[in-house]
C-alpha positions, 0 to 999 in steps of 0.5 A: 768077502765078495759083495753079493749083488743078487736079489732074491725076488718074491711076489707075495700077492695080496697079503695082510700087512702084519704078515708082510711086516713079520716076514720082513723082520724075519728076513732082516734078522737073518741077514743081521745074524750073518753080519754079526757072525762074520765079525768074529771070522777071518775075512776068508771065512766070512759069509756073503749076505743075501738081499731080498725084494718083496712085492705085494698088495695089502688089504686097506690099511693105514700105517704110521711111521715113527715121526708121525702124529696119530692125529693125522689119522682122521678115523676112529675105531668105528670109522676104520671098521666102516672102511674095512681098514686096519691101522698100525704104528710101525718102525719105519721113518715118515708119517702116515700113509695108506696101502690098499688093493691096486697099489704096488708095494715094494719091500727091499731087504738089502744089505747096503754093504753089498752095494754102497753105504749111503742111505740117501743114495738108496732113497734117491735110487728107489725114487729114480726107479719109480720115475723111470717106470712112470716115464715109460707111461708118458708120465713126467715125475720127479722130486720136490726138495725136502720131501721124500717120494715121487711127485707130479708137477714137481717143478712149477708146483701149481698142482703138485701131487704125490704118486709114490710114498716112501719110508724105510728103516735101516739096521746095520746097513740092512733095509726094510719097508720101502715104497708104495706106488699108486697104480690103480689105487682107490684114492678116496681112502687117502681122504681119511688121513693127512698123507705123510703129514702134508695137508696142502698137496694132493695124491694121485695114481697112474690110472688117474694120470693116464686115464685107464687101468694099468696092469699091475704085473706090467708095472712090477716088471718095469720096476724090477728092470729099473732096480736091476739097472740102478743097483747093478743087481741080478734078480733071482725069482723065487716063489713066496710059497716055497719058503713057508 
């Protein structure tokens, strides 16, 4: 069976978190169903599996990963209501994070068997795509050993600050969830959590680092190009509305 390195790209816009989560689950199930079906077929009849990339923003929401602690959310139900925010316990790795307007969220639903079967390589390539995008704005970013995501002041760590959070789930080598890059994000909302369970490091945004509002679409285009390059893939643009 030929590896399929095409990635169907859908831009969802500002979308409710539950709606995006349900859609990811739907796409993942479709890919896994093909893989299950292929197990009983000879190689000559096996179907290739699709890959997807969803880009979106969410209304104010806090999400808690499987390894997270609910105590890292510093708001009760009334506090969430006052902030016009929602809260979900979800099935990705990682602890708690915030999503909101002005933040670019990327959800790749990739069959890694189309690319490589190494979840650590996958995470490093997602990080690298963001690092390269930020470099185009003159922002030097990188990794901190033992921590996922993308960081500023990652070498001397006098004032390390996180600009991109990551958390993924992988089932039968098919990924979901992904990354959240703070572009023009209201960083005050991070004050209501212990971000990713890390209490001694700050959070930042591209807007804060370059001193101006950065068009989200511009950042999205740069990310698509980096992902195409790093995954040696081809993006196929598809309207999200067409599928519903």
